[in-house]
C-alpha positions in Angstrom: 0.0 0.0 0.0 1.0 3.7 -0.3 2.6 5.7 2.5 0.4 8.3 4.1 -2.8 6.4 3.7 -4.9 6.4 6.9 -6.0 2.8 7.0 -7.5 3.0 10.5 -9.7 6.0 9.6 -10.9 4.5 6.3 -11.9 1.1 7.9 -13.7 2.8 10.8 -15.6 5.1 8.4 -16.6 2.1 6.3 -18.1 0.4 9.4 -19.8 3.6 10.4 -21.4 4.0 7.0 -22.8 0.5 7.2 -24.0 1.0 10.7 -25.7 4.2 9.8 -27.3 2.7 6.8 -28.8 -0.2 8.7 -29.0 -2.3 5.6 -26.9 -4.0 3.0 -25.0 -1.7 0.6 -23.1 -2.2 -2.5 -19.3 -1.9 -1.9 -19.0 1.0 -4.4 -21.8 2.9 -2.6 -20.0 2.5 0.8 -16.8 3.9 -0.7 -18.6 6.8 -2.3 -20.0 7.7 1.1 -16.6 7.3 2.7 -15.1 9.7 0.2 -17.8 12.3 1.2 -17.1 11.9 4.9 -13.3 11.8 4.9 -11.2 14.6 3.5 -8.9 12.6 1.4 -5.3 13.6 1.3 -3.0 14.0 -1.6 -1.3 10.7 -0.7 -4.6 8.9 -0.5 -5.7 10.2 -3.9 -2.5 9.3 -5.6 -2.9 6.3 -7.9 -1.8 2.9 -6.6 0.4 0.9 -8.9 -2.8 -0.8 -10.1 -4.1 2.6 -11.3 -6.8 2.8 -8.7 -6.6 5.6 -6.0 -4.6 4.4 -3.0 -7.3 5.0 -0.5 -9.8 2.9 -2.5 -7.5 -0.1 -2.6 -6.6 0.3 1.1 -10.3 0.4 2.1 -11.3 -2.6 0.1 -8.2 -4.6 1.3 -8.5 -3.8 5.0 -12.2 -4.2 5.3 -11.5 -7.8 4.2 -9.6 -8.1 7.5 -12.6 -6.7 9.3 -14.8 -9.4 7.6 -12.3 -12.1 8.7 -12.6 -10.8 12.2 -16.4 -11.2 12.0 -17.3 -7.5 12.2 -18.8 -7.2 8.7 -19.7 -9.3 5.7 -18.7 -8.9 2.1 -20.7 -11.1 -0.2 -21.8 -10.8 -3.9 -20.7 -7.2 -4.0 -22.8 -6.3 -1.0 -21.4 -5.2 2.4 -23.1 -5.2 5.8 -22.1 -4.8 9.4 -22.6 -7.6 12.0 -23.8 -7.2 15.5 -20.2 -7.8 16.6 -19.1 -4.9 14.4 -21.7 -2.6 15.9 -20.4 -3.4 19.4 -16.8 -2.9 18.2 -17.6 0.6 17.1 -19.0 1.4 20.5 -16.1 -0.3 22.3 -13.2 1.1 20.3 -13.9 4.8 19.7 -10.4 5.6 18.5 -9.8 4.5 14.9 -6.3 3.4 15.7 -7.6 1.2 18.6 -10.3 -0.3 16.4 -7.8 -1.0 13.6 -5.3 -2.5 16.0 -8.0 -4.9 17.4 -8.9 -5.9 13.8 -5.2 -6.8 13.2 -5.1 -8.7 16.5 -8.2 -10.7 15.7 -7.0 -11.4 12.1 -3.7 -12.7 13.4 -5.5 -14.9 15.9 -7.7 -16.4 13.2 -4.7 -17.0 11.0 -2.8 -18.6 13.9 -5.8 -20.8 14.7 -6.0 -22.0 11.1 -2.4 -22.9 10.9 -2.6 -24.8 14.2 -5.7 -26.7 13.0 -3.9 -27.6 9.7 -1.0 -28.9 11.6 -3.1 -30.8 14.1 -5.4 -32.5 11.6 -3.3 -32.8 8.5 -2.9 -36.5 8.9 -6.8 -36.8 9.1 -7.6 -34.7 6.1 -8.2 -37.9 4.1 -10.9 -39.0 6.5 -12.6 -35.6 6.3 -12.3 -35.5 2.5 -13.8 -39.0 2.3 -16.6 -38.0 4.6 -17.5 -34.9 2.6 -17.5 -37.0 -0.6 -20.4 -38.8 1.0 -22.5 -35.6 1.4 -24.5 -35.4 -1.8 -26.4 -32.6 -3.5 -29.4 -31.5 -1.5 -27.8 -32.3 1.9 -25.5 -30.8 4.4 -23.4 -31.8 7.4 -22.1 -29.8 10.4 -18.7 -29.0 11.8 -19.8 -30.9 14.9 -20.3 -34.1 12.8 -16.9 -33.9 11.2 -15.3 -33.1 14.6 -17.0 -36.3 16.0 -15.3 -38.4 13.3 -11.8 -37.3 14.1 -12.2 -36.6 17.9 -11.8 -32.8 17.4 -13.6 -29.6 18.2 -16.1 -28.0 15.8 -14.2 -24.7 15.9 -10.9 -26.4 15.0 -12.6 -28.1 12.0 -14.0 -24.8 10.9 -10.5 -23.3 10.9 -9.1 -26.3 9.2 -11.6 -26.1 6.3 -11.1 -22.4 6.0 -7.3 -23.0 5.7 -7.4 -26.0 3.4 -9.9 -26.4 0.5 -11.7 -29.8 0.6 -14.3 -30.6 -2.1 -17.9 -30.1 -0.8 -16.8 -28.0 2.2 -19.4 -25.4 1.3 -21.9 -28.1 2.5 -20.6 -27.9 6.0 -22.8 -25.6 8.2 -23.1 -24.6 11.8 -25.0 -27.2 14.0 -28.2 -25.2 13.7 -28.0 -25.1 9.9 -26.8 -21.5 9.5 -24.2 -20.7 6.9 -20.9 -20.0 8.6 -19.5 -16.5 8.6 -16.9 -15.4 6.1 -14.3 -16.0 8.8 -14.9 -19.7 8.6 -15.2 -20.0 4.8 -12.4 -21.1 2.5 -11.4 -18.3 0.1 -13.0 -20.3 -2.8 -16.4 -19.7 -1.3 -15.8 -16.5 0.8 -17.8 -13.6 -0.6 -20.1 -15.9 -2.6 -23.7 -16.7 -2.0 -23.2 -20.1 -0.3 -26.8 -20.2 0.8 -27.9 -19.6 -2.8 -25.6 -22.3 -4.0 -27.0 -24.8 -1.5 -30.6 -23.9 -2.4 -29.7 -24.5 -6.1 -28.4 -27.9 -5.1 -31.6 -28.8 -3.3 -31.1 -27.8 0.3 -34.2 -26.3 1.8 -34.0 -23.3 4.1 -36.5 -21.8 6.6 -35.2 -18.3 7.2 -31.5 -18.7 7.9 -31.6 -22.3 8.9 -31.2 -25.3 6.6 -33.7 -28.2 6.9 -32.4 -30.5 9.7 -33.9 -33.5 8.0 -31.4 -33.0 5.2 -28.4 -33.1 7.5 -25.9 -36.0 7.1 -24.9 -36.9 10.7 -21.7 -38.3 12.1 -23.2 -41.7 12.7 -24.3 -42.0 9.1 -20.8 -40.9 7.9 -19.0 -43.2 10.3 -21.1 -46.2 9.1 -20.5 -45.4 5.4 -16.8 -44.9 6.0 -16.6 -48.2 7.8 -18.3 -50.0 5.0 -15.6 -48.6 2.7 -12.8 -49.6 5.1 -12.2 -45.9 5.3 -11.8 -45.0 9.0 -8.7 -42.8 9.6 -6.1 -41.7 7.1 -6.0 -45.1 5.6 -9.1 -44.1 3.7 -9.7 -42.1 0.9 -10.0 -41.1 -2.5 -6.8 -40.6 -4.3 -3.4 -41.2 -2.7 0.2 -41.1 -3.7 3.1 -43.6 -3.2 6.9 -43.7 -3.7 8.2 -47.2 -4.2 12.0 -47.7 -4.3 13.4 -50.3 -6.7 16.9 -49.2 -7.6 18.5 -51.5 -5.0 16.5 -54.6 -4.2 19.0 -56.9 -2.6 21.6 -55.3 -4.8 19.6 -55.4 -8.1 18.2 -52.4 -9.9 14.6 -53.2 -10.9 13.4 -49.8 -12.1 14.3 -50.4 -15.8 12.3 -53.6 -15.6 9.3 -51.7 -14.1 9.5 -49.1 -16.8 9.8 -51.6 -19.6 7.0 -53.9 -18.5 4.6 -51.4 -16.8 4.6 -52.6 -13.3 5.8 -51.9 -9.7 6.7 -54.6 -7.1 7.9 -55.5 -3.7 10.3 -58.4 -3.0 7.9 -60.3 -0.6 10.4 -63.1 -0.8 9.1 -65.0 2.2 5.4 -64.6 1.5 3.1 -67.3 0.2 0.8 -66.5 -2.7 -1.9 -64.0 -1.5 -4.0 -61.1 -2.9 -5.5 -57.8 -1.7 -8.5 -59.6 -0.2 -6.4 -60.9 2.7 -7.6 -59.9 6.1 -5.2 -57.6 8.1 -5.0 -60.1 11.0 -4.1 -63.0 8.6 -1.4 -60.8 6.9 0.1 -60.0 10.3 0.2 -63.7 11.2 2.0 -64.6 8.0 4.6 -61.8 8.4 5.2 -62.8 12.0 5.7 -66.4 11.0 7.6 -66.1 7.7 9.9 -63.2 8.8 10.5 -64.5 12.4 14.2 -64.3 11.7 14.0 -60.6 11.3 13.9 -58.1 14.2 10.6 -56.8 15.6 11.1 -53.3 14.0 11.8 -54.8 10.6 8.7 -57.0 10.8 6.6 -54.0 11.6 8.0 -52.1 8.6 7.4 -55.0 6.3 3.9 -55.5 7.6 3.2 -51.8 6.9 4.6 -52.0 3.4 2.6 -55.2 2.5 -0.6 -53.8 4.0 -0.2 -50.5 2.0 0.7 -52.3 -1.2 -2.2 -54.8 -0.9 -5.0 -53.0 0.8 -4.4 -49.2 0.6 -3.2 -48.7 -2.9 -6.0 -48.2 -5.5 -6.0 -47.9 -9.3 -5.5 -44.3 -10.2 -3.2 -43.5 -7.2 -0.1 -41.5 -8.0 3.1 -43.5 -8.2 6.7 -42.3 -8.0 10.1 -44.0 -8.2 13.6 -42.7 -8.5 16.5 -43.9 -10.6 20.0 -42.4 -10.7 18.8 -39.0 -9.5 15.8 -38.9 -11.8 12.2 -39.1 -11.0 9.6 -41.3 -12.8 5.9 -40.6 -12.4 3.0 -43.0 -13.0 -0.3 -44.3 -11.8 -1.4 -47.6 -10.2 -3.2 -49.4 -13.1 -4.7 -52.5 -11.5 -5.1 -54.9 -8.6 -2.2 -56.5 -6.7 -1.1 -60.0 -7.7 1.5 -62.6 -6.7 4.1 -64.1 -8.9 6.9 -66.6 -8.0 9.7 -64.5 -9.6 12.8 -66.6 -10.3 15.1 -64.4 -8.1 12.3 -63.7 -5.5 13.0 -60.0 -5.8 9.6 -59.0 -7.3 6.9 -61.5 -6.0 4.3 -58.9 -5.1 3.3 -56.8 -8.1 0.8 -54.2 -9.4 0.3 -53.0 -13.0 1.6 -49.5 -13.4 1.2 -46.9 -16.1 4.5 -44.9 -16.3 3.9 -41.5 -17.8 7.4 -40.2 -18.5 9.6 -43.2 -19.4 11.5 -41.2 -22.0 11.6 -37.9 -20.1 12.4 -38.4 -16.4 12.1 -35.3 -14.1 15.1 -34.0 -12.2 15.1 -34.3 -8.4 15.2 -30.5 -8.3 11.7 -30.5 -9.7 10.3 -31.8 -6.4 8.6 -29.1 -4.4 6.5 -28.6 -1.3 6.8 -31.4 1.2 8.2 -33.8 -1.4 11.9 -33.2 -0.8 11.4 -33.9 2.9 9.2 -37.0 2.4 11.5 -38.6 -0.1 14.5 -38.3 2.2 13.4 -41.5 3.9 15.1 -44.6 2.5 12.1 -46.9 3.2 11.1 -49.1 0.3 7.5 -47.7 0.3 6.5 -44.2 1.4 3.1 -42.7 1.6 3.3 -39.3 -0.3 -0.4 -38.4 0.0 0.5 -35.3 2.1 2.2 -34.0 -1.0 -0.7 -34.4 -3.4 -0.7 -30.7 -4.3 3.0 -30.8 -5.3 2.4 -34.0 -7.2 -0.5 -32.5 -9.0 1.8 -29.8 -10.3 4.3 -32.4 -11.5 1.7 -34.5 -13.2 0.0 -31.5 -14.8 2.5 -31.6 -17.6 2.1 -35.3 -18.3 -0.6 -37.0 -20.3 -1.2 -40.7 -20.9 1.0 -42.1 -23.6 -0.7 -41.8 -27.0 -0.2 -44.1 -30.0 3.0 -43.3 -31.7 2.5 -40.5 -34.2 4.8 -38.5 -36.4 6.5 -36.0 -34.1 5.8 -32.3 -34.7 8.7 -30.7 -36.6 11.2 -28.9 -34.5 11.0 -25.2 -34.5 13.8 -23.7 -36.6 14.7 -20.2 -37.6 14.5 -19.7 -41.3 17.8 -19.7 -43.2 19.2 -16.4 -44.4 18.8 -16.1 -48.2 20.6 -13.7 -50.7 17.2 -12.0 -51.3 16.9 -11.3 -47.5 20.3 -9.8 -47.4 19.6 -7.6 -50.4 16.3 -6.4 -48.9 18.0 -5.5 -45.7 21.0 -3.9 -47.5 23.4 -6.1 -45.5 26.1 -8.6 -46.2 24.8 -12.2 -46.3 27.7 -13.5 -44.3 27.1 -11.0 -41.5 23.4 -11.7 -41.5 24.0 -15.4 -41.4 26.3 -15.0 -38.4 23.6 -13.1 -36.6 20.9 -15.7 -37.4 23.2 -18.5 -36.2 24.1 -16.7 -33.0 20.4 -16.2 -32.2 19.7 -19.9 -33.0 22.5 -21.0 -30.7 22.1 -18.6 -27.8 18.3 -18.0 -28.1 18.7 -14.4 -26.9 20.9 -11.6 -28.4 21.3 -7.9 -27.9 22.1 -5.4 -30.8 23.9 -2.4 -29.4 25.2 0.7 -30.9 24.8 4.5 -31.2 21.4 6.0 -32.1 20.3 5.8 -35.8 22.1 2.6 -36.6 18.9 0.7 -37.4 18.9 -1.6 -34.4 15.1 -1.7 -33.9 14.4 -1.7 -37.7 16.8 -4.6 -38.4 15.6 -6.6 -35.4 11.9 -6.3 -36.5 12.5 -6.9 -40.2 14.9 -9.8 -39.6 12.5 -11.5 -37.0 9.6 -11.3 -39.5 11.8 -13.2 -42.0 13.1 -15.8 -39.6 9.6 -16.9 -38.6 6.0 -16.3 -39.2 5.0 -12.6 -38.8 2.3 -13.4 -36.2 4.9 -15.1 -34.0 6.9 -11.8 -33.5 6.1 -9.3 -30.7 7.8 -6.0 -30.0 7.8 -4.2 -26.7 9.8 -1.4 -25.2 11.4 -1.2 -21.7 11.4 2.0 -19.7 12.3 3.0 -16.1 8.9 2.3 -14.6 8.5 -1.1 -16.4 8.0 -4.0 -14.0 7.9 -7.8 -13.7 4.1 -7.4 -13.5 4.1 -5.5 -16.9 6.5 -7.9 -18.5 5.4 -11.4 -17.3 2.4 -11.5 -15.0 0.7 -9.7 -12.2 -2.6 -8.8 -10.6 -4.5 -6.1 -12.5 -7.8 -4.4 -11.3 -11.0 -5.1 -13.2 -14.5 -4.1 -12.6 -17.0 -7.0 -12.2 -20.5 -7.1 -13.6 -21.8 -5.9 -10.2 -19.4 -2.9 -10.2 -17.1 -4.3 -7.6 -13.3 -4.0 -8.1 -11.5 -7.3 -8.4 -7.8 -8.1 -9.0 -7.2 -10.6 -11.7 -3.9 -12.4 -12.5 -3.0 -11.1 -16.0 -0.4 -12.3 -18.4 2.2 -9.9 -19.8 3.8 -10.1 -23.2 6.5 -12.7 -22.3 4.0 -15.0 -20.6 1.6 -14.7 -23.5 4.3 -15.4 -26.1 5.7 -18.3 -24.0 2.3 -19.9 -23.7 1.8 -19.5 -27.5 5.2 -21.0 -28.2 4.4 -24.0 -25.9 1.2 -24.6 -27.8 2.9 -24.5 -31.2 6.3 -26.1 -30.7 7.0 -26.3 -34.4 7.0 -22.5 -34.8 9.7 -20.1 -33.7 8.5 -17.2 -31.6 10.5 -14.0 -31.2 10.1 -11.3 -28.6 11.9 -8.0 -29.5 12.7 -5.8 -26.4 13.5 -2.3 -27.7 15.8 -0.2 -25.4 16.2 -3.1 -23.1 18.8 -1.1 -21.1 16.3 1.5 -20.0 14.6 -0.9 -17.6 15.7 -2.4 -14.3 16.5 -5.8 -15.7 16.8 -7.6 -12.3 13.5 -6.3 -11.3 11.7 -6.9 -14.6 13.0 -10.4 -15.1 12.9 -11.5 -11.5 13.2 -15.3 -11.2 13.0 -15.6 -15.0 16.7 -14.4 -15.1 17.6 -18.0 -14.2 15.7 -19.4 -17.2 17.6 -17.3 -19.7 20.6 -19.4 -19.0 19.0 -22.7 -18.1 16.1 -23.3 -20.5 15.7 -26.9 -19.5 15.1 -26.1 -15.8 11.9 -25.2 -14.0 11.2 -22.4 -11.5 8.3 -21.5 -9.2 6.6 -18.3 -10.3 6.0 -15.7 -7.6 2.3 -15.0 -8.4 0.7 -18.0 -9.9 3.0 -20.3 -7.8 3.3 -22.8 -10.7 6.3 -24.4 -12.2 7.4 -22.7 -15.4 10.0 -23.1 -18.2 10.9 -21.0 -21.1 10.1 -23.0 -24.3 13.0 -23.8 -26.5 11.2 -22.2 -29.5 11.1 -18.8 -27.8 13.8 -16.3 -28.8 14.6 -12.8 -27.5 16.2 -9.9 -29.4 17.1 -6.8 -27.4 18.3 -3.4 -28.6 20.6 -1.2 -26.6 21.7 2.4 -27.1 25.4 3.0 -26.3 25.1 6.9 -26.3 24.1 6.8 -22.6 27.0 4.5 -21.6 24.5 1.7 -20.7 26.6 -1.0 -22.3 29.3 -0.4 -19.6 26.7 -0.9 -16.9 25.5 -4.3 -18.0 26.5 -6.8 -15.3 28.2 -10.1 -15.9 25.0 -12.1 -15.4 23.4 -10.2 -18.3 26.5 -10.6 -20.5 26.5 -14.3 -19.8 22.9 -14.8 -20.9 22.9 -12.8 -24.1 25.0 -12.7 -27.2 26.0 -9.2 -28.2 26.1 -7.8 -31.7 27.6 -4.3 -32.4 26.0 -2.0 -34.9 28.3 1.0 -35.5 28.5 3.6 -38.3 32.2 2.8 -38.9 31.8 -1.0 -39.1 29.9 -3.4 -41.4 27.0 -3.7 -42.0 26.2 -0.1 -41.0 29.2 1.4 -42.8 28.2 2.3 -46.4 24.5 1.6 -45.6 23.3 5.1 -46.5 25.1 5.0 -49.8 23.6 1.6 -50.6 20.1 2.9 -49.7 20.5 6.0 -51.9 21.7 3.9 -54.9 18.7 1.7 -54.5 16.4 4.7 -54.5 18.2 6.3 -57.4 19.0 9.4 -55.4 22.0 11.7 -55.4 23.2 13.2 -52.2 26.3 14.1 -50.4 24.7 12.9 -47.1 27.0 9.8 -46.8 30.1 11.9 -47.0 28.8 14.6 -44.6 27.8 11.9 -42.1 31.3 10.3 -42.3 32.9 13.7 -41.9 30.7 14.4 -38.8 31.5 11.1 -37.2 35.2 11.7 -37.9 35.1 14.8 -35.8 33.5 13.1 -32.8 36.2 12.0 -30.3 33.8 9.5 -28.6 32.7 6.6 -30.9 29.7 5.9 -28.7 28.2 9.2 -29.8 28.5 8.6 -33.5 25.4 9.3 -35.6 23.8 6.4 -37.5 22.5 6.7 -41.1 18.8 6.0 -40.4 18.1 9.7 -39.8 18.7 10.2 -43.5 17.1 7.1 -44.9 13.7 8.7 -45.5 12.5 9.8 -48.9 11.3 13.2 -47.7 14.9 14.1 -46.6 16.1 14.0 -50.2 12.9 14.7 -52.1 12.3 18.2 -50.7 14.4 21.3 -50.9 16.3 21.9 -47.7 15.3 18.4 -46.5 18.8 17.5 -45.4 19.3 20.9 -43.8 16.0 20.4 -41.8 17.1 17.0 -40.5 20.5 18.4 -39.6 19.0 21.3 -37.6 16.2 19.4 -35.8 17.6 15.9 -35.3 21.4 15.9 -35.5 22.6 19.1 -33.9 20.3 18.7 -30.8 22.0 15.4 -30.1 25.4 17.0 -30.4 24.4 20.0 -28.2 23.4 17.5 -25.5 26.7 15.6 -25.9 28.7 18.8 -25.6 26.5 20.3 -22.9 29.4 20.9 -20.5 32.0 21.7 -23.2 33.0 25.1 -24.5 32.2 24.2 -28.1 30.2 26.0 -30.8 28.3 23.0 -32.1 27.0 24.9 -35.2 30.5 26.0 -36.2 32.0 22.5 -35.5 29.3 20.3 -36.9 27.1 22.5 -39.1 26.5 21.5 -42.8 28.5 24.4 -44.1 31.5 23.6 -42.0 31.4 19.9 -42.9 30.9 20.6 -46.7 34.0 22.8 -46.7 36.0 20.0 -45.2 35.0 17.5 -47.9 37.5 16.9 -50.7 36.9 19.2 -53.7 34.9 17.5 -56.4 36.0 18.6 -59.9 
């Protein structure tokens, strides 16, 4: 938020407006009234980075904290004050005291949610399985779920607000009332939960749901027991890591991948299947592995029980091999085979999804790195389902072998292309090859050397015109402008929302990923004018390591830069920016110089005039001018003179000289005692040219 914004006063005034109204008000109406009551300061009226006045953003944001504290409700664009909020206005007369109490209550709610998540995380599967049994047209209560896991209703409310579980909008207070926003997960908070339940078939009398439609704890417990789903052993989808790279000294992972299976040694077990009773399995393990220690037998029993009775088709499957991760899914029931070496007797069919493209261990995120540190043969990874979802998101079931899409390639440079661009074909080919190899290059040089023109024209010839995008950096350009960030938008009901919006790099990267056979090129004009570390953020890493993944700061997803995405930057050396480029930047880009004294810029103006059939002494005058400049970085490029109007009109060259060239030189010699007109004027330069007979 902005400095100088009076958060406390704005929040209290919002609550006072709602109290005085005595009814529900649209959020915009509340803020309009606040603006009338509060003399807004210059700092508060100043635009937030989102473009909305700072006070407006602050009021909307911090009244959300008041809603979490239970003092007001914000739902479907409407705001209203609660009885607790009315009492708070009477109790805390000072705005700062009121605001401080909101902060304290918000922190308390946040702390309670975290504690509930930590306490019941191992029982989330039971809660998820129970809520899966609550159909449309029915509801259950926090008290019922608490009864299942021996918890308290308040803790379960905090848990569901902290962790989204499907159908959690069907959990109400014991009397059938919709819980306050404080106890709603953000997916439902602010929405019409009551309306959604009515649409699903729940009947309400006033604010209370029909008690006959309530699914009680006894019913849930009975149904879970029928499904053998009491405790975390239950549930819908689960995830498992099975190690196979060292089974009694033998690496079984290649065999698993080749034959579509996963296995446990089970060398001492008789033939059995997943229908075996737990007590019977325990007896067998105790008997057949009696030569093992008690702790080993306990571990083996746990592994066999999980492999036979807990695993289900569709569960995630992970294994590791030489530092690489293979992902798959359980594809069938367990079965027993007398394997010759007795290293893979107990098996399950598996559908491995990335046999030809294993993931690196560094791709593991969330709790996965910690969970996989254990060297047990079988590990329950269900607590890392979210992280596994992200890994699996990029994988699809193997399809029938089809002709692979052609690899994206930059078009080859042709003689015609070189002629059109008035450049040497060898130089142009070197530029094309450098871009193909490095994937990002920067053209640098003095102003007027055609950097932007050449970048755009060349890019359009190296790929399809629609696959080229040009942007320009400037001092206020940010990561949010360049890649992605939250932007304000007005909803249909007039409320202000913040939507995650893609910038040009994200858009082009997504297009490139969708069309891998097409080369996409992003041109960044004046790349040196932006704060590169701030604009690129974590993407800086990907410029050098295209095959790696990083976690994005806003969408919190894994991201790579597609191999068919290329970057061309342009950089002006007149402001000495090339000297300020750090080593990290130099390492990530290839640099190509464009200077009036060097090919392909040298002689470019004369070649352009010859093509146009024009006669002019502009090339000689330009060379004479640059010859008088002591600093090569301030040389003048020929593009100022490569316009038909300069040579088609009387005094056209003189006009360009007076209004384009001399002002640049005046700025260059600002602190010098030099008569720019006398030193660089057309008359002075013409007199210095060799006499033409």
